[in-house]
All heavy atoms as TSV, in Angstrom:
chain	resi	resn	atom	element	x	y	z
A	1	MET	N	N	110.041	126.897	69.508
A	1	MET	CA	C	109.403	128.116	69.917
A	1	MET	C	C	110.465	129.201	70.152
A	1	MET	O	O	111.530	128.965	70.758
A	1	MET	CB	C	108.690	127.774	71.292
A	1	MET	CG	C	108.301	129.144	72.089
A	1	MET	SD	S	107.734	128.908	73.750
A	1	MET	CE	C	109.312	128.763	74.549
A	2	LYS	N	N	110.238	130.325	69.563
A	2	LYS	CA	C	111.102	131.394	69.711
A	2	LYS	C	C	110.835	132.182	70.969
A	2	LYS	O	O	109.658	132.575	71.209
A	2	LYS	CB	C	111.035	132.372	68.558
A	2	LYS	CG	C	111.980	133.500	68.550
A	2	LYS	CD	C	111.886	134.357	67.328
A	2	LYS	CE	C	112.973	135.525	67.478
A	2	LYS	NZ	N	112.655	136.561	66.568
A	3	LYS	N	N	111.888	132.381	71.733
A	3	LYS	CA	C	111.767	133.140	73.027
A	3	LYS	C	C	111.637	134.672	72.729
A	3	LYS	O	O	112.419	135.136	71.979
A	3	LYS	CB	C	112.919	132.858	73.947
A	3	LYS	CG	C	113.090	131.395	74.396
A	3	LYS	CD	C	114.305	131.403	75.289
A	3	LYS	CE	C	114.692	129.954	75.550
A	3	LYS	NZ	N	115.912	129.872	76.393
A	4	PRO	N	N	110.734	135.317	73.453
A	4	PRO	CA	C	110.742	136.759	73.311
A	4	PRO	C	C	111.922	137.426	73.997
A	4	PRO	O	O	112.442	136.760	74.923
A	4	PRO	CB	C	109.458	137.133	73.974
A	4	PRO	CG	C	109.048	136.039	74.836
A	4	PRO	CD	C	109.645	134.789	74.259
A	5	ALA	N	N	112.332	138.576	73.648
A	5	ALA	CA	C	113.399	139.312	74.251
A	5	ALA	C	C	112.862	139.993	75.567
A	5	ALA	O	O	111.720	140.432	75.591
A	5	ALA	CB	C	113.935	140.337	73.367
A	6	CYS	N	N	113.785	140.058	76.512
A	6	CYS	CA	C	113.343	140.683	77.804
A	6	CYS	C	C	114.596	141.476	78.259
A	6	CYS	O	O	115.681	140.960	78.257
A	6	CYS	CB	C	112.923	139.607	78.797
A	6	CYS	SG	S	112.410	140.206	80.375
A	7	LYS	N	N	114.326	142.666	78.737
A	7	LYS	CA	C	115.302	143.520	79.325
A	7	LYS	C	C	115.638	143.072	80.757
A	7	LYS	O	O	114.612	142.847	81.498
A	7	LYS	CB	C	114.954	145.021	79.258
A	7	LYS	CG	C	116.010	145.916	79.750
A	7	LYS	CD	C	115.630	147.358	79.608
A	7	LYS	CE	C	116.721	148.271	80.187
A	7	LYS	NZ	N	116.394	149.636	80.272
A	8	LEU	N	N	116.902	142.995	81.133
A	8	LEU	CA	C	117.180	142.700	82.502
A	8	LEU	C	C	116.951	143.979	83.328
A	8	LEU	O	O	117.190	145.046	82.856
A	8	LEU	CB	C	118.639	142.338	82.663
A	8	LEU	CG	C	119.048	140.860	82.419
A	8	LEU	CD1	C	120.569	140.671	82.413
A	8	LEU	CD2	C	118.431	139.971	83.464
A	9	PRO	N	N	116.413	143.816	84.537
A	9	PRO	CA	C	116.235	144.998	85.398
A	9	PRO	C	C	117.545	145.627	85.700
A	9	PRO	O	O	118.495	144.975	85.878
A	9	PRO	CB	C	115.539	144.413	86.570
A	9	PRO	CG	C	115.655	142.998	86.603
A	9	PRO	CD	C	115.980	142.586	85.249
A	10	GLU	N	N	117.489	146.929	85.931
A	10	GLU	CA	C	118.723	147.685	86.234
A	10	GLU	C	C	119.157	147.295	87.645
A	10	GLU	O	O	120.370	147.348	87.881
A	10	GLU	CB	C	118.545	149.163	86.059
A	10	GLU	CG	C	118.255	149.519	84.656
A	10	GLU	CD	C	118.302	151.015	84.334
A	10	GLU	OE1	O	118.809	151.810	85.226
A	10	GLU	OE2	O	117.737	151.420	83.348
A	11	MET	N	N	118.314	147.087	88.590
A	11	MET	CA	C	118.666	146.682	89.898
A	11	MET	C	C	118.275	145.131	90.064
A	11	MET	O	O	117.250	144.766	89.500
A	11	MET	CB	C	117.901	147.475	90.973
A	11	MET	CG	C	118.294	148.919	90.962
A	11	MET	SD	S	117.434	149.943	92.167
A	11	MET	CE	C	116.850	148.930	93.430
A	12	ALA	N	N	119.029	144.349	90.727
A	12	ALA	CA	C	118.797	143.028	90.840
A	12	ALA	C	C	117.678	142.760	91.871
A	12	ALA	O	O	117.934	142.402	93.069
A	12	ALA	CB	C	120.087	142.233	91.296
A	13	VAL	N	N	116.499	143.040	91.478
A	13	VAL	CA	C	115.310	142.924	92.394
A	13	VAL	C	C	114.384	141.829	91.791
A	13	VAL	O	O	114.010	141.990	90.588
A	13	VAL	CB	C	114.582	144.282	92.497
A	13	VAL	CG1	C	113.333	144.154	93.414
A	13	VAL	CG2	C	115.488	145.379	93.029
A	14	SER	N	N	114.078	140.816	92.567
A	14	SER	CA	C	113.214	139.737	92.051
A	14	SER	C	C	111.996	140.116	91.485
A	14	SER	O	O	111.584	139.655	90.438
A	14	SER	CB	C	113.102	138.719	93.181
A	14	SER	OG	O	114.341	138.139	93.646
A	15	SER	N	N	111.237	141.058	92.111
A	15	SER	CA	C	109.923	141.463	91.586
A	15	SER	C	C	109.964	142.062	90.348
A	15	SER	O	O	109.170	141.922	89.385
A	15	SER	CB	C	109.257	142.310	92.606
A	15	SER	OG	O	109.926	143.487	92.827
A	16	HIS	N	N	111.044	142.867	90.051
A	16	HIS	CA	C	111.263	143.508	88.729
A	16	HIS	C	C	111.500	142.448	87.667
A	16	HIS	O	O	111.025	142.532	86.507
A	16	HIS	CB	C	112.440	144.493	88.712
A	16	HIS	CG	C	112.201	145.732	89.551
A	16	HIS	ND1	N	113.128	146.658	89.806
A	16	HIS	CD2	C	111.041	146.186	90.138
A	16	HIS	CE1	C	112.661	147.638	90.526
A	16	HIS	NE2	N	111.369	147.374	90.778
A	17	LEU	N	N	112.346	141.474	87.993
A	17	LEU	CA	C	112.709	140.472	87.087
A	17	LEU	C	C	111.442	139.637	86.689
A	17	LEU	O	O	111.197	139.369	85.503
A	17	LEU	CB	C	113.738	139.506	87.560
A	17	LEU	CG	C	114.183	138.256	86.800
A	17	LEU	CD1	C	114.670	138.735	85.439
A	17	LEU	CD2	C	115.150	137.475	87.487
A	18	ILE	N	N	110.651	139.282	87.674
A	18	ILE	CA	C	109.354	138.566	87.432
A	18	ILE	C	C	108.480	139.367	86.526
A	18	ILE	O	O	107.839	138.899	85.572
A	18	ILE	CB	C	108.755	138.141	88.738
A	18	ILE	CG1	C	109.620	137.159	89.512
A	18	ILE	CG2	C	107.354	137.668	88.559
A	18	ILE	CD1	C	109.192	136.848	90.893
A	19	GLY	N	N	108.315	140.681	86.947
A	19	GLY	CA	C	107.351	141.516	86.178
A	19	GLY	C	C	107.797	141.620	84.721
A	19	GLY	O	O	107.001	141.594	83.846
A	20	LEU	N	N	109.071	141.955	84.476
A	20	LEU	CA	C	109.543	142.065	83.062
A	20	LEU	C	C	109.418	140.723	82.316
A	20	LEU	O	O	109.028	140.808	81.157
A	20	LEU	CB	C	111.017	142.483	83.075
A	20	LEU	CG	C	111.295	143.849	83.492
A	20	LEU	CD1	C	112.769	144.160	83.711
A	20	LEU	CD2	C	110.688	144.904	82.503
A	21	THR	N	N	109.635	139.635	82.929
A	21	THR	CA	C	109.457	138.373	82.245
A	21	THR	C	C	108.025	138.126	81.895
A	21	THR	O	O	107.655	137.740	80.741
A	21	THR	CB	C	110.002	137.197	83.174
A	21	THR	OG1	O	111.382	137.416	83.471
A	21	THR	CG2	C	109.818	135.849	82.492
A	22	ILE	N	N	107.099	138.338	82.814
A	22	ILE	CA	C	105.735	138.161	82.594
A	22	ILE	C	C	105.237	139.150	81.400
A	22	ILE	O	O	104.549	138.728	80.506
A	22	ILE	CB	C	104.901	138.425	83.858
A	22	ILE	CG1	C	105.057	137.198	84.844
A	22	ILE	CG2	C	103.383	138.544	83.532
A	22	ILE	CD1	C	104.573	137.486	86.207
A	23	SER	N	N	105.720	140.330	81.477
A	23	SER	CA	C	105.262	141.322	80.497
A	23	SER	C	C	105.794	140.889	79.087
A	23	SER	O	O	105.035	141.049	78.134
A	23	SER	CB	C	105.841	142.721	80.920
A	23	SER	OG	O	105.554	143.658	79.920
A	24	SER	N	N	106.968	140.435	78.997
A	24	SER	CA	C	107.542	140.032	77.707
A	24	SER	C	C	106.796	138.840	77.143
A	24	SER	O	O	106.544	138.772	75.932
A	24	SER	CB	C	109.025	139.637	77.847
A	24	SER	OG	O	109.807	140.792	78.181
A	25	LEU	N	N	106.445	137.934	77.917
A	25	LEU	CA	C	105.662	136.685	77.487
A	25	LEU	C	C	104.313	137.129	77.076
A	25	LEU	O	O	103.789	136.681	76.029
A	25	LEU	CB	C	105.659	135.652	78.633
A	25	LEU	CG	C	107.022	134.920	78.903
A	25	LEU	CD1	C	106.895	134.115	80.152
A	25	LEU	CD2	C	107.410	134.090	77.715
A	26	LYS	N	N	103.694	137.968	77.889
A	26	LYS	CA	C	102.378	138.460	77.579
A	26	LYS	C	C	102.321	139.219	76.227
A	26	LYS	O	O	101.439	139.002	75.351
A	26	LYS	CB	C	101.789	139.327	78.707
A	26	LYS	CG	C	100.369	139.735	78.527
A	26	LYS	CD	C	99.909	140.580	79.696
A	26	LYS	CE	C	98.423	141.046	79.534
A	26	LYS	NZ	N	97.982	141.871	80.621
A	27	ASN	N	N	103.266	140.102	76.060
A	27	ASN	CA	C	103.352	140.910	74.825
A	27	ASN	C	C	103.651	139.997	73.590
A	27	ASN	O	O	103.197	140.396	72.483
A	27	ASN	CB	C	104.378	141.993	74.958
A	27	ASN	CG	C	103.980	143.068	75.908
A	27	ASN	OD1	O	102.830	143.274	76.254
A	27	ASN	ND2	N	104.939	143.817	76.389
A	28	ALA	N	N	104.269	138.902	73.825
A	28	ALA	CA	C	104.612	138.011	72.660
A	28	ALA	C	C	103.464	136.955	72.424
A	28	ALA	O	O	103.513	136.163	71.564
A	28	ALA	CB	C	105.829	137.187	72.987
A	29	GLY	N	N	102.365	137.165	73.156
A	29	GLY	CA	C	101.230	136.239	73.075
A	29	GLY	C	C	101.475	134.839	73.542
A	29	GLY	O	O	100.735	133.907	73.113
A	30	GLN	N	N	102.367	134.686	74.410
A	30	GLN	CA	C	102.741	133.354	74.973
A	30	GLN	C	C	102.128	133.180	76.295
A	30	GLN	O	O	102.841	132.966	77.247
A	30	GLN	CB	C	104.206	133.130	74.952
A	30	GLN	CG	C	104.846	133.181	73.483
A	30	GLN	CD	C	106.314	132.923	73.511
A	30	GLN	OE1	O	106.943	132.745	74.515
A	30	GLN	NE2	N	106.878	132.917	72.317
A	31	THR	N	N	100.786	133.129	76.273
A	31	THR	CA	C	100.125	133.039	77.617
A	31	THR	C	C	100.317	131.760	78.341
A	31	THR	O	O	100.465	131.697	79.493
A	31	THR	CB	C	98.560	133.191	77.273
A	31	THR	OG1	O	98.390	134.383	76.511
A	31	THR	CG2	C	97.764	133.234	78.599
A	32	HIS	N	N	100.450	130.667	77.640
A	32	HIS	CA	C	100.676	129.354	78.167
A	32	HIS	C	C	101.995	129.403	78.919
A	32	HIS	O	O	102.103	128.958	80.077
A	32	HIS	CB	C	100.619	128.252	77.107
A	32	HIS	CG	C	100.935	126.840	77.759
A	32	HIS	ND1	N	100.004	126.222	78.556
A	32	HIS	CD2	C	102.000	126.095	77.637
A	32	HIS	CE1	C	100.644	125.043	78.946
A	32	HIS	NE2	N	101.725	124.933	78.304
A	33	GLU	N	N	103.105	129.890	78.276
A	33	GLU	CA	C	104.425	130.005	78.835
A	33	GLU	C	C	104.397	130.901	80.079
A	33	GLU	O	O	105.067	130.642	81.047
A	33	GLU	CB	C	105.399	130.410	77.851
A	33	GLU	CG	C	105.774	129.327	76.756
A	33	GLU	CD	C	104.694	129.238	75.680
A	33	GLU	OE1	O	103.727	130.048	75.615
A	33	GLU	OE2	O	104.844	128.336	74.849
A	34	MET	N	N	103.587	131.967	79.896
A	34	MET	CA	C	103.551	132.969	81.025
A	34	MET	C	C	102.945	132.274	82.276
A	34	MET	O	O	103.398	132.460	83.370
A	34	MET	CB	C	102.623	134.128	80.696
A	34	MET	CG	C	102.510	135.184	81.684
A	34	MET	SD	S	101.349	136.544	81.229
A	34	MET	CE	C	99.829	135.641	81.264
A	35	ASN	N	N	101.901	131.491	82.030
A	35	ASN	CA	C	101.242	130.768	83.188
A	35	ASN	C	C	102.206	129.735	83.734
A	35	ASN	O	O	102.227	129.524	84.992
A	35	ASN	CB	C	99.925	130.091	82.630
A	35	ASN	CG	C	98.840	131.165	82.407
A	35	ASN	OD1	O	98.865	132.217	82.934
A	35	ASN	ND2	N	97.927	130.780	81.478
A	36	GLU	N	N	102.924	129.072	82.911
A	36	GLU	CA	C	103.921	128.023	83.425
A	36	GLU	C	C	104.947	128.720	84.286
A	36	GLU	O	O	105.316	128.310	85.386
A	36	GLU	CB	C	104.630	127.396	82.239
A	36	GLU	CG	C	103.795	126.251	81.643
A	36	GLU	CD	C	104.694	125.575	80.580
A	36	GLU	OE1	O	105.999	125.789	80.408
A	36	GLU	OE2	O	104.056	124.802	79.768
A	37	PHE	N	N	105.476	129.953	83.865
A	37	PHE	CA	C	106.469	130.627	84.570
A	37	PHE	C	C	105.919	131.052	85.887
A	37	PHE	O	O	106.571	130.829	86.938
A	37	PHE	CB	C	106.937	131.889	83.789
A	37	PHE	CG	C	107.806	132.773	84.549
A	37	PHE	CD1	C	109.145	132.409	84.819
A	37	PHE	CD2	C	107.381	134.019	84.963
A	37	PHE	CE1	C	110.032	133.273	85.459
A	37	PHE	CE2	C	108.197	134.938	85.616
A	37	PHE	CZ	C	109.532	134.506	85.916
A	38	VAL	N	N	104.733	131.668	85.959
A	38	VAL	CA	C	104.132	132.144	87.254
A	38	VAL	C	C	103.950	130.950	88.125
A	38	VAL	O	O	104.197	131.115	89.350
A	38	VAL	CB	C	102.778	132.864	86.922
A	38	VAL	CG1	C	102.041	133.110	88.198
A	38	VAL	CG2	C	103.099	134.154	86.131
A	39	SER	N	N	103.403	129.803	87.632
A	39	SER	CA	C	103.190	128.706	88.385
A	39	SER	C	C	104.478	128.158	89.124
A	39	SER	O	O	104.455	127.822	90.280
A	39	SER	CB	C	102.517	127.550	87.674
A	39	SER	OG	O	101.285	127.974	87.247
A	40	THR	N	N	105.512	128.122	88.315
A	40	THR	CA	C	106.800	127.688	88.798
A	40	THR	C	C	107.302	128.573	89.928
A	40	THR	O	O	107.740	128.125	90.939
A	40	THR	CB	C	107.870	127.642	87.651
A	40	THR	OG1	O	107.433	126.729	86.640
A	40	THR	CG2	C	109.242	127.083	88.178
A	41	ILE	N	N	107.120	129.869	89.751
A	41	ILE	CA	C	107.554	130.862	90.755
A	41	ILE	C	C	106.780	130.711	91.960
A	41	ILE	O	O	107.332	130.699	93.073
A	41	ILE	CB	C	107.451	132.327	90.175
A	41	ILE	CG1	C	108.461	132.524	88.972
A	41	ILE	CG2	C	107.766	133.279	91.283
A	41	ILE	CD1	C	109.950	132.302	89.264
A	42	LEU	N	N	105.434	130.535	91.877
A	42	LEU	CA	C	104.559	130.459	93.007
A	42	LEU	C	C	104.808	129.252	93.840
A	42	LEU	O	O	104.762	129.286	95.113
A	42	LEU	CB	C	103.111	130.568	92.535
A	42	LEU	CG	C	102.590	131.942	92.054
A	42	LEU	CD1	C	101.095	131.849	91.615
A	42	LEU	CD2	C	102.733	132.985	93.185
A	43	VAL	N	N	105.024	128.075	93.124
A	43	VAL	CA	C	105.281	126.866	93.852
A	43	VAL	C	C	106.503	126.943	94.697
A	43	VAL	O	O	106.559	126.428	95.821
A	43	VAL	CB	C	105.345	125.702	92.861
A	43	VAL	CG1	C	105.933	124.399	93.515
A	43	VAL	CG2	C	104.055	125.407	92.217
A	44	ASN	N	N	107.501	127.599	94.215
A	44	ASN	CA	C	108.752	127.655	94.920
A	44	ASN	C	C	109.154	129.007	95.567
A	44	ASN	O	O	110.308	129.258	95.879
A	44	ASN	CB	C	109.977	127.345	93.892
A	44	ASN	CG	C	109.828	125.955	93.281
A	44	ASN	OD1	O	109.879	125.036	93.976
A	44	ASN	ND2	N	109.558	125.975	91.950
A	45	GLN	N	N	108.173	129.883	95.676
A	45	GLN	CA	C	108.511	131.270	96.048
A	45	GLN	C	C	109.271	131.474	97.319
A	45	GLN	O	O	110.049	132.388	97.425
A	45	GLN	CB	C	107.177	132.095	96.149
A	45	GLN	CG	C	106.240	131.752	97.175
A	45	GLN	CD	C	104.985	132.635	97.195
A	45	GLN	OE1	O	104.844	133.471	96.402
A	45	GLN	NE2	N	103.966	132.151	97.934
A	46	MET	N	N	109.089	130.613	98.340
A	46	MET	CA	C	109.740	130.831	99.589
A	46	MET	C	C	111.183	130.417	99.518
A	46	MET	O	O	112.050	130.935	100.273
A	46	MET	CB	C	109.103	129.945	100.680
A	46	MET	CG	C	107.640	130.283	100.877
A	46	MET	SD	S	107.412	132.098	101.411
A	46	MET	CE	C	108.030	131.946	103.111
A	47	ASP	N	N	111.616	129.591	98.449
A	47	ASP	CA	C	113.002	129.154	98.433
A	47	ASP	C	C	113.765	129.780	97.288
A	47	ASP	O	O	114.916	129.368	97.009
A	47	ASP	CB	C	112.988	127.626	98.193
A	47	ASP	CG	C	112.283	126.913	99.342
A	47	ASP	OD1	O	112.455	127.347	100.450
A	47	ASP	OD2	O	111.631	125.886	99.036
A	48	LEU	N	N	113.282	130.766	96.597
A	48	LEU	CA	C	113.926	131.343	95.487
A	48	LEU	C	C	114.667	132.703	95.710
A	48	LEU	O	O	114.145	133.610	96.344
A	48	LEU	CB	C	112.938	131.651	94.324
A	48	LEU	CG	C	112.244	130.346	93.777
A	48	LEU	CD1	C	111.181	130.756	92.702
A	48	LEU	CD2	C	113.221	129.459	93.162
A	49	GLU	N	N	115.913	132.713	95.281
A	49	GLU	CA	C	116.712	133.938	95.298
A	49	GLU	C	C	116.673	134.505	93.912
A	49	GLU	O	O	116.140	133.884	92.949
A	49	GLU	CB	C	118.165	133.621	95.630
A	49	GLU	CG	C	118.350	132.910	96.998
A	49	GLU	CD	C	118.225	133.933	98.139
A	49	GLU	OE1	O	118.494	135.091	97.977
A	49	GLU	OE2	O	117.842	133.479	99.268
A	50	TYR	N	N	117.182	135.714	93.709
A	50	TYR	CA	C	117.216	136.375	92.450
A	50	TYR	C	C	117.803	135.465	91.338
A	50	TYR	O	O	117.220	135.363	90.273
A	50	TYR	CB	C	117.951	137.724	92.491
A	50	TYR	CG	C	118.048	138.410	91.161
A	50	TYR	CD1	C	117.048	139.298	90.788
A	50	TYR	CD2	C	119.196	138.280	90.312
A	50	TYR	CE1	C	117.091	139.985	89.591
A	50	TYR	CE2	C	119.259	139.002	89.096
A	50	TYR	CZ	C	118.260	139.831	88.817
A	50	TYR	OH	O	118.332	140.479	87.553
A	51	ASP	N	N	118.968	134.954	91.561
A	51	ASP	CA	C	119.680	134.017	90.636
A	51	ASP	C	C	118.788	132.853	90.238
A	51	ASP	O	O	118.789	132.368	89.089
A	51	ASP	CB	C	120.992	133.619	91.220
A	51	ASP	CG	C	121.988	134.777	91.258
A	51	ASP	OD1	O	121.898	135.762	90.451
A	51	ASP	OD2	O	122.850	134.754	92.154
A	52	ASP	N	N	118.017	132.267	91.210
A	52	ASP	CA	C	117.191	131.119	90.895
A	52	ASP	C	C	116.013	131.585	89.912
A	52	ASP	O	O	115.799	130.892	89.011
A	52	ASP	CB	C	116.463	130.587	92.167
A	52	ASP	CG	C	117.567	130.088	93.167
A	52	ASP	OD1	O	118.533	129.469	92.774
A	52	ASP	OD2	O	117.335	130.313	94.434
A	53	ILE	N	N	115.447	132.695	90.225
A	53	ILE	CA	C	114.448	133.244	89.307
A	53	ILE	C	C	114.938	133.555	87.944
A	53	ILE	O	O	114.292	133.211	86.939
A	53	ILE	CB	C	113.737	134.466	89.962
A	53	ILE	CG1	C	113.137	134.121	91.261
A	53	ILE	CG2	C	112.785	135.156	88.939
A	53	ILE	CD1	C	112.642	135.304	92.054
A	54	LEU	N	N	116.193	134.115	87.870
A	54	LEU	CA	C	116.811	134.362	86.583
A	54	LEU	C	C	116.998	133.088	85.798
A	54	LEU	O	O	116.730	133.050	84.584
A	54	LEU	CB	C	118.146	135.047	86.824
A	54	LEU	CG	C	118.926	135.356	85.521
A	54	LEU	CD1	C	118.155	136.344	84.679
A	54	LEU	CD2	C	120.285	136.038	85.970
A	55	GLN	N	N	117.367	131.965	86.426
A	55	GLN	CA	C	117.586	130.721	85.750
A	55	GLN	C	C	116.244	130.109	85.213
A	55	GLN	O	O	116.134	129.636	84.098
A	55	GLN	CB	C	118.256	129.686	86.667
A	55	GLN	CG	C	119.659	130.056	86.920
A	55	GLN	CD	C	120.600	130.248	85.715
A	55	GLN	OE1	O	120.532	129.448	84.753
A	55	GLN	NE2	N	121.328	131.306	85.667
A	56	ILE	N	N	115.206	130.332	85.989
A	56	ILE	CA	C	113.863	129.825	85.541
A	56	ILE	C	C	113.404	130.750	84.379
A	56	ILE	O	O	112.954	130.233	83.341
A	56	ILE	CB	C	112.865	129.952	86.688
A	56	ILE	CG1	C	113.193	128.929	87.822
A	56	ILE	CG2	C	111.402	129.665	86.189
A	56	ILE	CD1	C	112.499	129.133	89.072
A	57	ALA	N	N	113.595	132.062	84.543
A	57	ALA	CA	C	113.123	132.978	83.445
A	57	ALA	C	C	113.883	132.745	82.106
A	57	ALA	O	O	113.259	132.859	81.068
A	57	ALA	CB	C	113.317	134.450	83.895
A	58	LYS	N	N	115.193	132.311	82.171
A	58	LYS	CA	C	115.897	131.971	80.977
A	58	LYS	C	C	115.352	130.952	80.101
A	58	LYS	O	O	115.657	130.842	78.993
A	58	LYS	CB	C	117.373	131.729	81.319
A	58	LYS	CG	C	118.177	132.944	81.741
A	58	LYS	CD	C	119.617	132.573	81.995
A	58	LYS	CE	C	120.487	133.689	82.342
A	58	LYS	NZ	N	121.864	133.344	82.632
A	59	LYS	N	N	114.536	130.076	80.749
A	59	LYS	CA	C	113.808	128.971	80.055
A	59	LYS	C	C	112.746	129.587	79.110
A	59	LYS	O	O	112.292	128.908	78.126
A	59	LYS	CB	C	113.285	127.972	80.994
A	59	LYS	CG	C	114.238	127.205	81.829
A	59	LYS	CD	C	113.519	126.333	82.778
A	59	LYS	CE	C	114.523	125.703	83.762
A	59	LYS	NZ	N	113.853	124.824	84.793
A	60	TYR	N	N	112.250	130.779	79.489
A	60	TYR	CA	C	111.111	131.310	78.744
A	60	TYR	C	C	111.458	132.563	77.867
A	60	TYR	O	O	110.748	132.833	76.919
A	60	TYR	CB	C	110.071	131.752	79.775
A	60	TYR	CG	C	109.448	130.514	80.487
A	60	TYR	CD1	C	109.981	130.180	81.750
A	60	TYR	CD2	C	108.500	129.664	79.904
A	60	TYR	CE1	C	109.551	129.081	82.472
A	60	TYR	CE2	C	108.050	128.583	80.627
A	60	TYR	CZ	C	108.589	128.292	81.809
A	60	TYR	OH	O	108.189	127.206	82.644
A	61	VAL	N	N	112.504	133.300	78.256
A	61	VAL	CA	C	112.761	134.585	77.498
A	61	VAL	C	C	114.280	134.598	77.242
A	61	VAL	O	O	115.076	134.001	77.996
A	61	VAL	CB	C	112.338	135.814	78.292
A	61	VAL	CG1	C	110.850	135.860	78.381
A	61	VAL	CG2	C	112.926	135.932	79.563
A	62	SER	N	N	114.684	135.362	76.276
A	62	SER	CA	C	116.121	135.709	76.018
A	62	SER	C	C	116.353	137.125	76.558
A	62	SER	O	O	115.570	138.013	76.234
A	62	SER	CB	C	116.421	135.707	74.517
A	62	SER	OG	O	116.140	134.405	74.030
A	63	PHE	N	N	117.416	137.200	77.409
A	63	PHE	CA	C	117.605	138.570	77.914
A	63	PHE	C	C	118.595	139.375	77.077
A	63	PHE	O	O	119.464	138.893	76.380
A	63	PHE	CB	C	118.189	138.377	79.343
A	63	PHE	CG	C	117.262	137.944	80.330
A	63	PHE	CD1	C	117.088	136.658	80.698
A	63	PHE	CD2	C	116.283	138.819	80.812
A	63	PHE	CE1	C	116.207	136.183	81.594
A	63	PHE	CE2	C	115.357	138.455	81.729
A	63	PHE	CZ	C	115.298	137.130	82.105
A	64	LYS	N	N	118.326	140.691	77.022
A	64	LYS	CA	C	119.153	141.559	76.256
A	64	LYS	C	C	119.676	142.610	77.211
A	64	LYS	O	O	119.059	142.916	78.325
A	64	LYS	CB	C	118.396	142.227	75.121
A	64	LYS	CG	C	117.164	142.985	75.578
A	64	LYS	CD	C	116.371	143.568	74.386
A	64	LYS	CE	C	115.210	144.282	74.890
A	64	LYS	NZ	N	114.402	144.915	73.872
A	65	ALA	N	N	120.789	143.284	76.945
A	65	ALA	CA	C	121.315	144.299	77.771
A	65	ALA	C	C	120.569	145.636	77.720
A	65	ALA	O	O	119.857	145.891	76.806
A	65	ALA	CB	C	122.783	144.624	77.397
């Protein structure tokens, strides 16, 4: 599976990172992967820092500058 490209947010804000990741997956037509990402975030939401979310997102998208 080819990962879609995703821009890193300019500010290290978790909600921006989550939104950009979801948007990239949705635009690439990878609904199943988008749902997996959201489920992973929701299950662990209380324990996740920005860097944790970034590591999870890297499983689904490739980040570009």
